[in-house]
N, C-alpha and C positions, 0 to 999 in steps of 0.2 A: 221772633223779632228779626231773625237773620234772613228770612226768605227774600225780601225785596233786594237785599244787597248781594246775596251770594248765589241766587238761583234764577236762571232764565225761565221765561214763561213755560217753554216746552219741558224743561227739566222739573219745574214745579209740578206739572201734571204727572210726570213720571214718578216724582217723590210721593205725591198723593196716592197714586196707584200702588206704589210699594208699601205704603203704610197700611193699606187694606189687608195685606198679607199678615199683619201682626194681630188682627182681630181674633183668629182662632186661638192665639197664644197670649191673649191680653192678661189673663190671670198670672201667668209666669212673668210677664213684663211688670205687672203691678207689684209682685213680690220683690223682683229685682230693684224696682224703684224705691220700695220701702227700705231695703237694705242700704241703698245709696243714700237715702235721706238720713238714716242713722249715722252712717259713716261721715257725711259732710257736717252734720250737727256736732259730732265729736271733734272733728278737725277744727271747726270754728271756735269751739269752747277752749281749746288749748292755749292760744295767745292771751285770751282773757284771764285765765288762771295764772299764766306766767306774769301778766301785769300785776295781779294781786300779790303774788309772791314778791315781786321786785318792790312795789310801792309800800306794801304793808309789813313786810318782814325784813328784806335785805337792806333797803335804804334807811329806814328808821333804826336799824340795828337792834331791834327788840326781838330777839330770837326766842319766840315761843315754839319750842321744838315740837310740841304736840300739833300746833297749828301748821307748822312748816311741813311736818311729816304727812299730815292729813292732805294738805294741798298738793304735795309732791306725789302722794299715792293716787290722788284724783287725776293728776296729769298722766301718770303711768296707766291708770285704768282707761282714760280717754284714748291714749295711744293704742292700747290693746283693742279697745272697741273699734277704733277707726280701722286698724289693720284687719281685724276679723271680719267686720262688715264690708270692708273694701274687697276682701277676697270673695265673700259670699255674693256681693253684687256683680263682681266681674264674672264669676262662674255662671250666675243666673242669666245675666245679659247675653253672655256668649252662647250658652246652651239654647236660649230662646232664639237668638239670631240664627244659629245653625238650623233650627227647625224651620224658620222662615225661608232661608235659602234653599233648604231641602224641598220645601213646597214649591218654590219658584222653579227649581231645576226639573222637578218631576212634571209640573204642568207644562213647561217648555218642551220637554222631550215628548210628552204625550201629544202636544199640539203638532210637533214636527211629524209625528207618525200619521197625522190626519191631513197633512197638507197635500194638495194635488201635485201630481208629478210635474206640472208646469212650473210650480214654485221652485223646484230643484233645477229646472232649466235656467231660471233667472238668477239663482244664487249659487255661487261656487261652493263646493263641498267644504273646503278649508274655512271659508267664512261661516258656514253653518255650524261647523264644529267649534269655532271661536265663540259664537253666540252662546252655545250650550255649556261650554267649559270656562273659558277666560272671563266672559262677561258676568256669568253668575258668580264666579269667584270674586270679582270686584264688588258685587253686591254683598258678599260675606263681610268684606272689610267695612262696608257702610254700616251694617247692623252690629257687627262685633266690636268695632272700634270707634267709628265716627259718631254715630248717634248717641251711644253711652257717654262719649266725651262731651258732646253738646249739652246733654241733660245734666251731667255732673258739673260742667262749667257754669251752667245757668244757676244751679243750686248754690254753688260756691260763691258766685258773684253776688247773689241775693243775700246770702249769709254774711258776706263781708260788708256789704252796704249797711245791713242792720247793725252789725257790730260797730262799725265806724260812726254811724249816727248816734249810737248810745254813748260813744266816747266824746264826740264833738260833731255837731251837725254841720258846722262850717267846713270841716275837712271832708265831710261826705259830699258837699256841693263842689268842692275843689276836685274831688275824685271823679265826679260826673263829667267834668270837662275831658277826661281822658277817653271816655267811651267813643265819642264821634271820631277821634283820631284813630283809635284802633279799628273801628268799623270801616273807616275809609281805607285803611291799609289793607284790610281783607277784601274790600270791594275791588281795589286795584289789582290785588293778587288774582282774584277770580277773573277779572277782565283780561289780564295778561296770560294766565295759565290755561283757560278753557280751550282756546283754539289750538294751543300746543298739545294739550291732552287729547283733543279730538284727533289731531294728526297722528299721535302715537298709537291710538286704538286702530285707526285705519291702516297704518303701516304694519301693525302686528297681524291684522287680518290678511293683508296682502302676503306677508311672509308665510303665514300658515297655509294659505292657498297655494303659494308657489312651491312649498315643500311637499304638500299633498299631491299636486300635479306631477312634480318631478319624480317622486317615489313611485306613483302608480304607473308612470310611463317611462320608468328607468330603462327598460329593455330597448325602447325606441330611441331614447337619448343616446345610449351607448352605441346602438346599431348604426345610427346616422352620424356618430362622432360629434354630437352637439354639446358635449360637456362644457366647453368654453362659453358657448352662447348662453346656456342655462346658468352658468356661474356668474356671468355678467348681469343677467336678469335678477338673480338673487342678490348680488352686490348692490344693484340699484335700489331694490326694496330695503335692504338692510341699512344702506347709507342714509336713506330717507328716515328710517327709524332712529339712527344714530344722531342725525341733525336735530330732530324734534326732542330727543332725550337730552341733548346738550343744552338746548334752549331752556328746557324744563329745569335742569340743574341750576342754570344761571338765575332764573327767576326765583327758585326756592332759596338759593343762597342769599339773595338780596332781601326778599320780602318777608321771610319767616322769622327766625330767631334774632338776627342782628337788629332789625328795626324795632321789634318789641322790647328788646333789652335796652336799646337806646332811649326809648320813651320811658321805660321803667326807671332808668338812671336819672333822667330829668325830673320825674315825679318824686323820687326819693330826695333829691336835692331841694325841691320846692318845699317838701314837708319839713326837712331839717331847717331850712331857712325860716319857715313859718314858726316853728317851735323856738328858733333862736330869737326871732323878733318878739315872740310872746314872753320869753324869759326875761326880757328887759322890764316888763311891767308886772309880772306875777311869777310865782314859783311854778316851774314845769316839772311834772312827775316823769321820772325816768321810765317807769313801767308803761306809762301811757305812750311815750315816744316809741318805746320798743314795740308795743302792741300795734301802733300805727304803721311803723315800718314793716312789721311782720305781715299785717293784713294787706298792705300795698304790694309786698312781694307775692303774697298768695293771690292778690287781685290780678296780677299780670300772668300768673301761671295758667289759668284757664284759657286766656287769649293766646298764649304761646302754644298750648296744646291744640287749641282750635285751629290756629294757623297751620300747624303741622298736619292736622287732619283734613284741612280744606282740600289738599291735593287728592287725598283718597276720596273725598266727597265728590270732587269734580269728575274723577275717573269713574266712580260708581254711578253718578247721574248720567254720564255719557253712555256707560254700559247699559243702564236701565232703559234708556231711550232706545237703544238697539234691541234689547230683549223684548220690549213692548212693541217695537216695530215688527218683530217676527211674530209675536203673539197676536198682533192685529192682522196678520196675513190671513185672508179668508180661507177657511177650510171647506172641503166639499160637504154639503149638507148631508149627503148619504153616509158620511163617516160617523154620524151620530150613533152612539151605542144604545142598547136596550130599545131598539126600534123593531116593531113587530114585522115579521116576514109577510110578504105578499103572496096570496094564493095563486098558483100557476096551473096551467093545463098539464095533464098527464104527459102529453107529447110536447116536450120543451123545444119546439122548433125555434131556430134563431132567424129573424127576418130583418133585413135592411130595406127601408122604403125611402127612396130618393134622398139618401143621406149626403150631406155636404159637411166637410170639416176642414179647418185650416189651422195650422200652427202659427202662421203669421198672416196678418190681415191682407186680404187681396190675393193670396196664393193658396188655392185649394189643394189639400192633400187627397181629399176624396171629393168627387164631383158627380152628384146624381147617381149614387151607387145603390142598386137594388138587387137583392137575391134572397133566397130561402135556403137555410141549411137544415135539412130534415133531422129530427131526433133519431139517434141510433145509426146515422149514416156518416160517411167519411167525405168531407168537403175539403178540397184543396184550392189554394189561392197561389197562382204563379205569376211571374212577370219580371221585367228587368228591375234593377235597383232604382228606388225612387218612384216606383209606379203606384205606391199607396197600399201595398200588401200589409205591412206592419201596422198601418194606421187602423185597419179593421180590428186587429188584435188590441190596440190601444183603446179603442172605443168599447169593445166588449169587456175589457178589464177595468173600465171606468178610470183609466189613467188620464184621459182627456174627454171633453164633452163635444158632441156634434153640434153644429150650428143650425142645420136645417134637416128636415125629414124625421124619420122615426127608426129607432132600433128596438126591436121587440124580442123578448125571451118568454116563451110559453104564452104568447099572446098579450103580454103586459109590457108597456114602455120601460126600458131599462132604467130611466131616471126615477121611476116610482119605486124601484127596488132598493132597499138599504144595502150598503156596501157589504155588510156581513153575509147577506143572502147571496149576493153576486159571487163573492169569493168562495162560498161553500159550493156553489153550483159549478164554478169554472176553475180549472187548474191550468197553469201556464208553464210551459217549458220554453225558455228563451234560447236565442242563438249563443249567448255567452253565459253559461250556467254559473251562478255565484256560489262560492263555498264560504260558509261562515266559520269562525274559529270554533274548535271543538272536534269531536270524533265524527267518523263516518255515520254512525248511528244517529248522532245528534243532528247531523246535516240532513238526514232523511226524515227524522222525526223531530220537527222543530218545536213541538209542544213539550217534549221531554217527559211525557207520562209513560208509566210502565205498560199500560194497555196499548197505546199507540206505538210503543217500542217494538212489541211483537209484530204489529202490523207493518212496521218499517222493514223488518227482516223478511216478512212474506212478500212485500212489494219488491224488495231487492231481488228475491228469487224469481219473481214473475217477469222482471225485465232483464234477467240474465246478468245482473250486476253482482250477484253473490259469488260467482266464480272468481272474479278478480279480487273481491273484498276479502274472501277467506284466505287468499294467498298473501295478504298483507301481514306484516309482523304481528299486529295485535287484532287483526280481523276487523270487526265492526267498531272496535274501540281505537282503531288507528287514527292518529292525528295528522291530517294531510297538510297542515301548515297554512300560512297566510294565503288566501285565495286558492287553496287546493294545490299548492306548489308541487307536491309529490305525486300528483295524479296527472294522467294525460287528459287531453281535451275530451276524448271519447269516454274515458272513465268518469269524468265529471258530468258528462251528458247523461250517462246511465244513472248516476246518483240523482241527478235532477229528475229524470223520468220516474225513478223509484219514489222520490219525494212527492211528486204529484199523485202517483198511484196510491201511496199511503194516506194521502189527504182524502182520497175517495170522492172526487167530484163527479158530476154527471156529464160534464162537458169538458173536453180537453182542447186546449189551444197550443199548437206547436209552432213557434215562431222560428223558422229556419233551423230546426233542431239538428240537422245534419250538415249545415253549411261549412263548418270549420273542421271537419274530421276527415281522415283518410278513408280510402275505399274499404279496407279491411274492417276498420272500426264501424264504418257505415253499415256493414252487413249485420253487426251485432246490434246496433241501434235500430235497424229496420226490423229485426226479429222482435226486439222489445216493443217497438211501435205496433207491430202486428198483434202482439198479445194485448196491448192496451186497447186497440181499435175494436176488438170483438164485442159487439153489442153496445158500444158506447158512441156518443156523439163526438166527432173529432173534426176540428177545423185546423188544417195544417198550412202554414205559409211555407212554401218550399222554393229553394233555388235549384236543387237537383230534381229533375223530373222523374228519375228512376224511383224516387220514394213515394210518388203519388199516382203511379200507373193504375193501381187498383181502387182509386177514389171513385165514389159514387157520382161525384160532381166535381169538375175542375173549372175554376173561374180564372180567366186570364185578364190581368190588369195592365193598363198603360196610361200614364199621366193622370192617375186618380180616377179612371173610368174602367168599367168592365167592358172589354172589347170582344170577348168570346166566352162561351160556356158550353160544357158538355163533358162526356167521358173521354178518356185518353184515346181510345180507338176512333171516336167521332172527330176529335180535334186534330189528330195527326193526319187524318185523311182530308182535312180542309186546308185551303190556303189561308195563312194568317200568322199571327205572332207565335202561337203555340208550336206550330209546325217548324217555324224558323228556330225557336229555342231548342226544340227536340233534335233537329238535324245538327245544329251547332254543337250541342252537348254530345251527341252520338259520335261526331267526327273527333271531338276532343278525347273521348274515351278510347276510341280506336287508336288515336295517336299515342296516348299514354300506354295502352296495351302493347303496341309495337315497340315503343321505347323500352318498356319493362322487359320484353322478350329479348331485346338486344343488350340489356344491361345498362341502359342509359338513364340518367337522372331526369325526372320530369319537373317542370316548374310548378 
């Protein structure tokens, strides 16, 4: 009966979807409801027994001790039953609610894992974290506190009306007048509080995102002396949260307990006045008056509790709308699990046929790109920044979809292959290798199985990473810290190479794997790459041409197009972009070598 007053249409849909998560646990909720029914029944019977004791024993002063003791013992038993079953229903409801929230949170995180990379481009990391943590925690309040309170309040109100009707139907009609007043109070509370609560959630999301960005980029913030600017940005977000919170406190202080207590006081005065008027014409039973006042006091208690829970309900419904907004974000069809692999040719050539792709409409990152990367050969892709090199990697890893043309692996269009098969076929080493929390071994062997743990150590040896790993205090069990803080960029790159080799793919994608490392470390990485390249299909996006001289094929890209192709010797002898890149880098290397000989620092 509350839905039209308290829930907006969009929130109503969210609540309906939330209720669907209770179905797997309906037996638990049914047991909790039965405990609640017993507890409320015992509670409603207590004022009735008190009325009998007052009217039949105390007022007539006919002390039948056996009768009095029996009634008193019954009251005590009812209190014990109420307390016991109140405890059981609270535990049952809360346990069932935690199971529901656990299901929602697991589904949400599993959904996030299947989202295309473009979804993370649109949504800030801090906001995504807020969805999975803060918003699901608000759902816990809905199931643990708000919904049980609504159910309990509805049962108590029903029981009170039945008891009052049995005492005097005219007072029951009088009590019915109170319900529209209380419902209108809740309606206005919802109308005032919902936009404020929406604002609070948005500001919390902004604060989380601001903190996340600041912490991840702290070295840049401090290097450029921008602490004050970021402090002002955070202050702006935090002040917005403070303003919304202040408005929320003002609304709660006015519309919750004070108003319902005021209405309750008027109702009690009306009942006393009615009994006073009735006493002029007939004898009024004191026990009946006590029972009426007791039931009226109990009648307002569910509304008070519900008023206090409305705020949690509004927060939970806003949070649920955000959760379902994320769950409704379309996933890549290829992320479906248990999809059969597609049969491929023995020679898993990679072929691009007139491929076009754009991150933003009207701006092509790849424009009519065609090439063949032969199985077992080393294909390099070079060019200036923004030429489209990494977009080739993004398409092969299925991070983004092409808009025109075909991308083939082993003769089959890549969109027909399930993601699991693509990820088994292809291993990626990116420009900025990511280190997860955990040991070096766990970072190489992401599956954490004993069998692949041995493969991880063999992979580390194959890429020459074992030499520095074994020098660490705990060797392969060394904890490198957040983001691999205790490792150099080159050491992290070697760990990333070992990770891919342990994974055992047939095709290796190297996205500027040597771009951010010094010359000495580059030699170690180049030796590791040489070990990887033997007999394997390798596509390397490279900034430093020294790493791709032995490539079977070099593709030169500019503005999303392939402008040259051939071997190093062929391209360096031709006039074109590759020769210009080669001469520019050669001059830079000679300049750095001369400075090093003179003992000067290089930029």
